[in-house]
N, CA, C and O atoms as a printed pandas DataFrame, in Angstrom:
     atom_number atom_name residue_name chain_id  residue_number  x_coord  y_coord  z_coord
0              1         N          MET        A               1   -6.059   -2.231   20.674
1              2        CA          MET        A               1   -5.929   -2.790   21.914
2              3         C          MET        A               1   -4.597   -3.642   21.377
3              4         O          MET        A               1   -4.519   -3.907   20.178
4              5         N          PHE        A               2   -3.381   -4.130   22.458
5              6        CA          PHE        A               2   -2.555   -4.677   21.512
6              7         C          PHE        A               2   -2.420   -5.800   22.548
7              8         O          PHE        A               2   -2.701   -5.521   23.714
8              9         N          ASN        A               3   -1.873   -7.492   22.132
9             10        CA          ASN        A               3   -1.241   -8.216   22.196
10            11         C          ASN        A               3   -0.145   -8.625   22.406
11            12         O          ASN        A               3    0.198   -9.528   21.643
12            13         N          PRO        A               4    0.721   -8.261   23.304
13            14        CA          PRO        A               4    1.578   -8.710   22.202
14            15         C          PRO        A               4    2.922  -10.359   22.697
15            16         O          PRO        A               4    4.106  -10.682   22.794
16            17         N          LEU        A               5    1.740  -10.755   22.814
17            18        CA          LEU        A               5    1.931  -12.138   22.615
18            19         C          LEU        A               5    1.219  -13.064   21.987
19            20         O          LEU        A               5    1.125  -14.264   22.246
20            21         N          ALA        A               6    0.503  -12.160   20.770
21            22        CA          ALA        A               6   -0.130  -12.328   19.280
22            23         C          ALA        A               6    0.883  -11.562   17.942
23            24         O          ALA        A               6    0.569  -10.925   16.936
24            25         N          THR        A               7    2.071  -11.951   18.466
25            26        CA          THR        A               7    2.739  -11.406   17.350
26            27         C          THR        A               7    2.944  -12.357   16.192
27            28         O          THR        A               7    2.993  -11.661   15.177
28            29         N          ASP        A               8    3.121  -13.962   15.811
29            30        CA          ASP        A               8    4.013  -14.913   15.740
30            31         C          ASP        A               8    3.054  -14.780   14.274
31            32         O          ASP        A               8    3.546  -15.207   13.229
32            33         N          PHE        A               9    1.473  -14.081   14.269
33            34        CA          PHE        A               9    1.068  -14.304   12.846
34            35         C          PHE        A               9    1.482  -13.341   11.445
35            36         O          PHE        A               9    1.377  -13.552   10.236
36            37         N          TYR        A              10    1.791  -12.653   11.930
37            38        CA          TYR        A              10    3.157  -11.904   10.936
38            39         C          TYR        A              10    3.541  -12.611    9.590
39            40         O          TYR        A              10    3.299  -12.437    8.395
40            41         N          ASP        A              11    4.259  -13.493   10.360
41            42        CA          ASP        A              11    5.030  -14.333    9.943
42            43         C          ASP        A              11    4.223  -15.128    8.654
43            44         O          ASP        A              11    4.559  -15.082    7.470
44            45         N          LEU        A              12    3.291  -15.721    9.123
45            46        CA          LEU        A              12    2.486  -16.630    8.365
46            47         C          LEU        A              12    1.673  -16.518    7.265
47            48         O          LEU        A              12    0.810  -15.654    7.421
48            49         N          THR        A              13    1.650  -16.929    6.497
49            50        CA          THR        A              13    0.870  -17.031    4.884
50            51         C          THR        A              13   -0.386  -16.504    5.490
51            52         O          THR        A              13   -0.756  -16.582    6.662
52            53         N          ASP        A              14   -1.330  -15.607    3.825
53            54        CA          ASP        A              14   -2.515  -14.747    3.979
54            55         C          ASP        A              14   -3.436  -16.490    4.392
55            56         O          ASP        A              14   -3.946  -16.692    5.494
56            57         N          LYS        A              15   -3.451  -17.406    3.381
57            58        CA          LYS        A              15   -4.144  -18.515    3.559
58            59         C          LYS        A              15   -3.546  -19.095    5.497
59            60         O          LYS        A              15   -4.388  -18.502    6.171
60            61         N          MET        A              16   -3.127  -19.442    5.959
61            62        CA          MET        A              16   -3.108  -19.411    7.229
62            63         C          MET        A              16   -3.255  -18.682    8.042
63            64         O          MET        A              16   -2.990  -19.061    9.183
64            65         N          LEU        A              17   -3.857  -16.989    7.778
65            66        CA          LEU        A              17   -3.781  -15.941    8.608
66            67         C          LEU        A              17   -5.234  -15.915    8.068
67            68         O          LEU        A              17   -5.788  -15.529    9.097
68            69         N          GLU        A              18   -5.937  -16.017    7.432
69            70        CA          GLU        A              18   -7.648  -16.285    7.204
70            71         C          GLU        A              18   -8.051  -17.970    8.003
71            72         O          GLU        A              18   -8.942  -17.954    8.853
72            73         N          GLU        A              19   -7.322  -19.408    7.658
73            74        CA          GLU        A              19   -7.717  -19.580    8.681
74            75         C          GLU        A              19   -7.813  -19.819   10.680
75            76         O          GLU        A              19   -8.734  -20.164   11.419
76            77         N          LYS        A              20   -6.405  -19.435   10.925
77            78        CA          LYS        A              20   -6.743  -18.648   12.138
78            79         C          LYS        A              20   -7.333  -17.959   12.928
79            80         O          LYS        A              20   -7.546  -17.963   14.141
80            81         N          TYR        A              21   -7.739  -16.941   11.491
81            82        CA          TYR        A              21   -8.272  -16.104   11.925
82            83         C          TYR        A              21  -10.022  -16.455   11.924
83            84         O          TYR        A              21  -10.820  -15.831   12.624
84            85         N          SER        A              22  -10.371  -17.499   11.056
85            86        CA          SER        A              22  -11.950  -18.698   10.999
86            87         C          SER        A              22  -12.020  -19.240   12.718
87            88         O          SER        A              22  -12.832  -18.928   13.590
88            89         N          GLU        A              23  -11.225  -19.856   12.759
89            90        CA          GLU        A              23  -10.347  -20.823   14.108
90            91         C          GLU        A              23  -11.262  -19.877   15.205
91            92         O          GLU        A              23  -12.449  -20.029   15.493
92            93         N          LEU        A              24  -10.533  -19.096   15.593
93            94        CA          LEU        A              24  -10.549  -17.918   16.737
94            95         C          LEU        A              24  -12.032  -17.708   17.024
95            96         O          LEU        A              24  -12.623  -18.195   17.988
96            97         N          SER        A              25  -12.584  -16.913   16.062
97            98        CA          SER        A              25  -13.504  -16.108   15.750
98            99         C          SER        A              25  -14.765  -17.624   16.381
99           100         O          SER        A              25  -15.433  -17.715   17.411
100          101         N          ARG        A              26  -14.644  -18.350   15.470
101          102        CA          ARG        A              26  -15.611  -19.862   16.184
102          103         C          ARG        A              26  -15.471  -19.626   17.650
103          104         O          ARG        A              26  -16.283  -19.162   18.450
104          105         N          LYS        A              27  -14.370  -20.013   17.799
105          106        CA          LYS        A              27  -13.301  -20.561   19.488
106          107         C          LYS        A              27  -14.647  -19.318   20.475
107          108         O          LYS        A              27  -15.501  -19.657   21.295
108          109         N          TYR        A              28  -14.334  -17.943   19.959
109          110        CA          TYR        A              28  -14.785  -17.233   20.508
110          111         C          TYR        A              28  -16.336  -17.560   21.303
111          112         O          TYR        A              28  -16.703  -17.612   22.476
112          113         N          TRP        A              29  -17.034  -17.752   19.880
113          114        CA          TRP        A              29  -18.594  -17.824   20.173
114          115         C          TRP        A              29  -18.297  -19.673   20.885
115          116         O          TRP        A              29  -19.288  -20.370   20.666
116          117         N          MET        A              30  -17.687  -20.078   21.281
117          118        CA          MET        A              30  -17.716  -21.545   21.777
118          119         C          MET        A              30  -17.394  -20.857   23.347
119          120         O          MET        A              30  -18.455  -20.657   23.938
120          121         N          THR        A              31  -16.358  -20.514   24.027
121          122        CA          THR        A              31  -16.580  -19.910   25.468
122          123         C          THR        A              31  -17.383  -19.045   26.067
123          124         O          THR        A              31  -17.919  -18.103   25.483
124          125         N          GLN        A              32  -17.524  -19.332   27.353
125          126        CA          GLN        A              32  -18.724  -18.564   27.868
126          127         C          GLN        A              32  -18.255  -16.980   29.328
127          128         O          GLN        A              32  -18.806  -16.026   29.878
128          129         N          ASN        A              33  -16.321  -18.007   29.267
129          130        CA          ASN        A              33  -15.440  -16.555   30.086
130          131         C          ASN        A              33  -15.360  -15.835   29.952
131          132         O          ASN        A              33  -14.160  -15.716   29.709
132          133         N          PRO        A              34  -16.045  -14.407   29.844
133          134        CA          PRO        A              34  -15.776  -13.290   29.483
134          135         C          PRO        A              34  -13.836  -12.021   29.371
135          136         O          PRO        A              34  -13.319  -11.150   28.672
136          137         N          GLN        A              35  -13.463  -13.193   31.126
137          138        CA          GLN        A              35  -11.815  -12.289   30.446
138          139         C          GLN        A              35  -11.174  -13.297   28.950
139          140         O          GLN        A              35  -10.456  -12.616   28.218
140          141         N          VAL        A              36  -11.292  -14.152   28.683
141          142        CA          VAL        A              36  -11.156  -15.458   27.930
142          143         C          VAL        A              36  -11.303  -14.810   27.024
143          144         O          VAL        A              36  -10.441  -14.541   26.187
144          145         N          GLN        A              37  -13.060  -14.249   27.049
145          146        CA          GLN        A              37  -13.872  -13.832   25.018
146          147         C          GLN        A              37  -13.069  -12.127   24.935
147          148         O          GLN        A              37  -13.225  -11.434   23.929
148          149         N          MET        A              38  -12.268  -11.662   26.085
149          150        CA          MET        A              38  -11.953   -9.943   25.811
150          151         C          MET        A              38  -10.612  -10.465   25.436
151          152         O          MET        A              38  -10.135   -9.561   24.750
152          153         N          GLN        A              39   -9.653  -11.528   25.518
153          154        CA          GLN        A              39   -8.170  -11.587   25.387
154          155         C          GLN        A              39   -8.411  -12.068   23.641
155          156         O          GLN        A              39   -7.790  -11.576   22.699
156          157         N          MET        A              40   -9.646  -13.321   23.529
157          158        CA          MET        A              40   -9.580  -13.586   22.038
158          159         C          MET        A              40   -9.900  -12.612   21.024
159          160         O          MET        A              40   -9.646  -12.681   19.822
160          161         N          ALA        A              41  -10.622  -11.490   21.801
161          162        CA          ALA        A              41  -10.277  -10.739   20.523
162          163         C          ALA        A              41  -10.312   -9.215   20.143
163          164         O          ALA        A              41  -10.761   -8.421   19.316
164          165         N          ILE        A              42   -9.501   -9.326   21.354
165          166        CA          ILE        A              42   -8.067   -8.316   21.365
166          167         C          ILE        A              42   -7.419   -8.900   19.815
167          168         O          ILE        A              42   -7.483   -8.125   18.861
168          169         N          ILE        A              43   -6.836  -10.211   19.631
169          170        CA          ILE        A              43   -6.218  -10.906   19.180
170          171         C          ILE        A              43   -7.281  -11.108   17.699
171          172         O          ILE        A              43   -6.839  -11.553   16.640
172          173         N          ILE        A              44   -8.454  -10.761   17.868
173          174        CA          ILE        A              44   -8.657  -11.318   16.785
174          175         C          ILE        A              44   -8.805   -9.967   15.794
175          176         O          ILE        A              44   -9.150  -10.247   14.646
176          177         N          GLU        A              45   -8.629   -8.801   16.028
177          178        CA          GLU        A              45   -9.003   -7.373   16.410
178          179         C          GLU        A              45   -7.701   -7.501   15.205
179          180         O          GLU        A              45   -7.830   -7.505   13.981
180          181         N          GLN        A              46   -6.068   -7.630   16.252
181          182        CA          GLN        A              46   -5.013   -8.020   15.537
182          183         C          GLN        A              46   -4.604   -8.110   14.490
183          184         O          GLN        A              46   -3.751   -7.592   13.769
184          185         N          MET        A              47   -5.867   -9.409   14.459
185          186        CA          MET        A              47   -5.402  -10.482   13.210
186          187         C          MET        A              47   -6.187   -9.649   11.654
187          188         O          MET        A              47   -5.645   -9.412   10.574
188          189         N          ARG        A              48   -7.461   -9.399   12.052
189          190        CA          ARG        A              48   -8.306   -8.395   11.060
190          191         C          ARG        A              48   -7.910   -7.206   10.819
191          192         O          ARG        A              48   -8.315   -6.442    9.942
192          193         N          ASP        A              49   -6.894   -6.996   11.816
193          194        CA          ASP        A              49   -6.319   -5.088   11.048
194          195         C          ASP        A              49   -4.839   -5.197    9.712
195          196         O          ASP        A              49   -4.418   -4.368    8.905
196          197         N          GLU        A              50   -4.225   -7.317   10.184
197          198        CA          GLU        A              50   -3.490   -7.047    9.767
198          199         C          GLU        A              50   -3.683   -7.839    8.182
199          200         O          GLU        A              50   -2.826   -7.694    7.311
200          201         N          LEU        A              51   -5.029   -8.750    7.951
201          202        CA          LEU        A              51   -5.551   -9.022    6.835
202          203         C          LEU        A              51   -5.577   -7.805    6.242
203          204         O          LEU        A              51   -4.565   -7.538    5.594
204          205         N          ARG        A              52   -6.776   -6.659    6.281
205          206        CA          ARG        A              52   -6.761   -5.112    5.708
206          207         C          ARG        A              52   -6.076   -4.734    5.462
207          208         O          ARG        A              52   -6.144   -3.950    4.516
208          209         N          THR        A              53   -4.631   -5.026    6.233
209          210        CA          THR        A              53   -3.451   -4.320    5.573
210          211         C          THR        A              53   -2.409   -5.154    4.731
211          212         O          THR        A              53   -1.354   -4.714    4.273
212          213         N          ARG        A              54   -3.009   -6.739    4.582
213          214        CA          ARG        A              54   -2.184   -6.886    3.687
214          215         C          ARG        A              54   -2.632   -7.164    2.585
215          216         O          ARG        A              54   -1.810   -7.634    1.798
216          217         N          ASN        A              55   -4.591   -6.932    1.916
217          218        CA          ASN        A              55   -5.289   -6.021    1.301
218          219         C          ASN        A              55   -5.149   -5.576    0.333
219          220         O          ASN        A              55   -5.385   -5.953   -0.814
220          221         N          ALA        A              56   -4.327   -3.844    1.183
221          222        CA          ALA        A              56   -5.090   -2.671    0.999
222          223         C          ALA        A              56   -3.098   -3.198   -0.224
223          224         O          ALA        A              56   -2.911   -3.492   -1.405
224          225         N          ARG        A              57   -2.148   -3.031    1.010
225          226        CA          ARG        A              57   -0.371   -3.477    0.491
226          227         C          ARG        A              57   -1.484   -4.161   -1.294
227          228         O          ARG        A              57   -1.982   -3.335   -2.059
228          229         N          ALA        A              58   -1.586   -5.430   -1.493
229          230        CA          ALA        A              58   -2.056   -5.820   -2.446
230          231         C          ALA        A              58   -2.806   -4.867   -3.321
231          232         O          ALA        A              58   -2.342   -4.509   -4.404
232          233         N          LYS        A              59   -3.998   -4.436   -2.851
233          234        CA          LYS        A              59   -4.841   -3.372   -3.610
234          235         C          LYS        A              59   -3.512   -2.907   -4.319
235          236         O          LYS        A              59   -3.042   -3.475   -5.304
236          237         N          VAL        A              60   -2.766   -1.412   -3.477
237          238        CA          VAL        A              60   -2.020   -1.028   -4.058
238          239         C          VAL        A              60   -1.291   -1.371   -4.913
239          240         O          VAL        A              60   -1.229   -0.794   -5.999
240          241         N          GLN        A              61   -0.350   -2.734   -4.478
241          242        CA          GLN        A              61    0.793   -3.322   -5.496
242          243         C          GLN        A              61   -0.596   -3.838   -7.201
243          244         O          GLN        A              61   -0.120   -4.194   -8.279
244          245         N          GLN        A              62   -1.455   -3.780   -7.077
245          246        CA          GLN        A              62   -2.054   -4.846   -8.178
246          247         C          GLN        A              62   -2.616   -2.926   -8.629
247          248         O          GLN        A              62   -3.787   -3.198   -8.893
248          249         N          ASP        A              63   -2.536   -1.548   -8.826
249          250        CA          ASP        A              63   -2.276   -0.903   -9.275
250          251         C          ASP        A              63   -1.379   -0.364   -9.726
251          252         O          ASP        A              63   -1.106    0.067  -10.847
252          253         N          GLN        A              64   -0.941   -0.390   -8.877
253          254        CA          GLN        A              64    0.354    0.460   -9.875
254          255         C          GLN        A              64    0.690   -0.315  -10.658
255          256         O          GLN        A              64    0.991    0.093  -11.779
256          257         N          ASP        A              65    0.785   -2.234  -10.237
257          258        CA          ASP        A              65    1.225   -2.495  -11.881
258          259         C          ASP        A              65    0.434   -2.262  -12.503
259          260         O          ASP        A              65    0.838   -1.256  -13.087
260          261         N          GLN        A              66   -0.542   -2.481  -12.864
261          262        CA          GLN        A              66   -2.259   -1.477  -14.530
262          263         C          GLN        A              66   -1.491   -0.731  -14.575
263          264         O          GLN        A              66   -0.544   -0.774  -15.361
264          265         N          GLY        A              67   -1.737    0.334  -13.570
265          266        CA          GLY        A              67   -0.545    1.712  -13.942
266          267         C          GLY        A              67    0.055    1.618  -14.957
267          268         O          GLY        A              67   -0.136    2.027  -16.102
268          269         N          LYS        A              68    1.134    0.799  -14.269
269          270        CA          LYS        A              68    2.039    1.014  -15.528
270          271         C          LYS        A              68    2.064    0.308  -16.651
271          272         O          LYS        A              68    2.614    1.054  -17.461
272          273         N          LYS        A              69    1.826   -0.573  -17.118
273          274        CA          LYS        A              69    1.414   -1.307  -17.672
274          275         C          LYS        A              69    0.408   -0.745  -19.248
275          276         O          LYS        A              69    0.508   -1.077  -20.430
276          277         N          GLY        A              70   -0.470    0.171  -18.562
277          278        CA          GLY        A              70   -1.164    0.811  -18.999
278          279         C          GLY        A              70   -1.114    2.284  -19.407
279          280         O          GLY        A              70   -1.957    3.099  -19.779
280          281         N          LEU        A              71    0.365    2.308  -19.167
281          282        CA          LEU        A              71    0.304    3.932  -20.020
282          283         C          LEU        A              71    1.703    3.149  -21.081
283          284         O          LEU        A              71    1.898    3.528  -22.236
284          285         N          ASP        A              72    2.517    2.080  -20.432
285          286        CA          ASP        A              72    2.664    1.835  -21.884
286          287         C          ASP        A              72    2.208    1.360  -23.261
287          288         O          ASP        A              72    2.919    1.319  -24.265
288          289         N          ASN        A              73    0.812    0.974  -23.163
289          290        CA          ASN        A              73    0.003    1.355  -24.343
290          291         C          ASN        A              73   -0.300    2.496  -24.666
291          292         O          ASN        A              73   -0.873    2.511  -25.756
292          293         N          LEU        A              74   -0.174    3.487  -24.201
293          294        CA          LEU        A              74   -0.750    5.386  -23.983
294          295         C          LEU        A              74    0.019    5.882  -24.653
295          296         O          LEU        A              74   -0.306    6.488  -25.674
296          297         N          ILE        A              75    1.262    5.747  -24.240
297          298        CA          ILE        A              75    2.352    6.171  -25.459
298          299         C          ILE        A              75    2.728    5.899  -26.684
299          300         O          ILE        A              75    3.271    4.798  -26.593
300          301         N          ASN        A              76    2.775    6.353  -28.124
301          302        CA          ASN        A              76    3.474    5.327  -29.080
302          303         C          ASN        A              76    4.237    6.285  -29.831
303          304         O          ASN        A              76    3.816    6.997  -30.742
304          305         N          ILE        A              77    5.477    6.228  -29.328
305          306        CA          ILE        A              77    6.743    7.060  -30.084
306          307         C          ILE        A              77    7.345    6.712  -31.351
307          308         O          ILE        A              77    8.443    6.225  -31.082
308          309         N          SER        A              78    7.183    6.722  -32.467
309          310        CA          SER        A              78    7.274    6.449  -33.686
310          311         C          SER        A              78    8.395    7.173  -34.465
311          312         O          SER        A              78    8.549    6.959  -35.667
């Protein structure tokens, strides 16, 4: 699901997003209202997806950087 009102976390840093994710997860368990929990769950899922996407991009970038450096050391032209 998607909540169009919860798009501001795309501009957050990774650390700030993780903090907001933890805070909202904690508040999710504090509320007893099922409608509020449902809306919070949607936003939590969006945050989780954004964190996964950022981690995947960082992993791909890291692998590409290591691959470039690794190939330079393997090729020896004399």
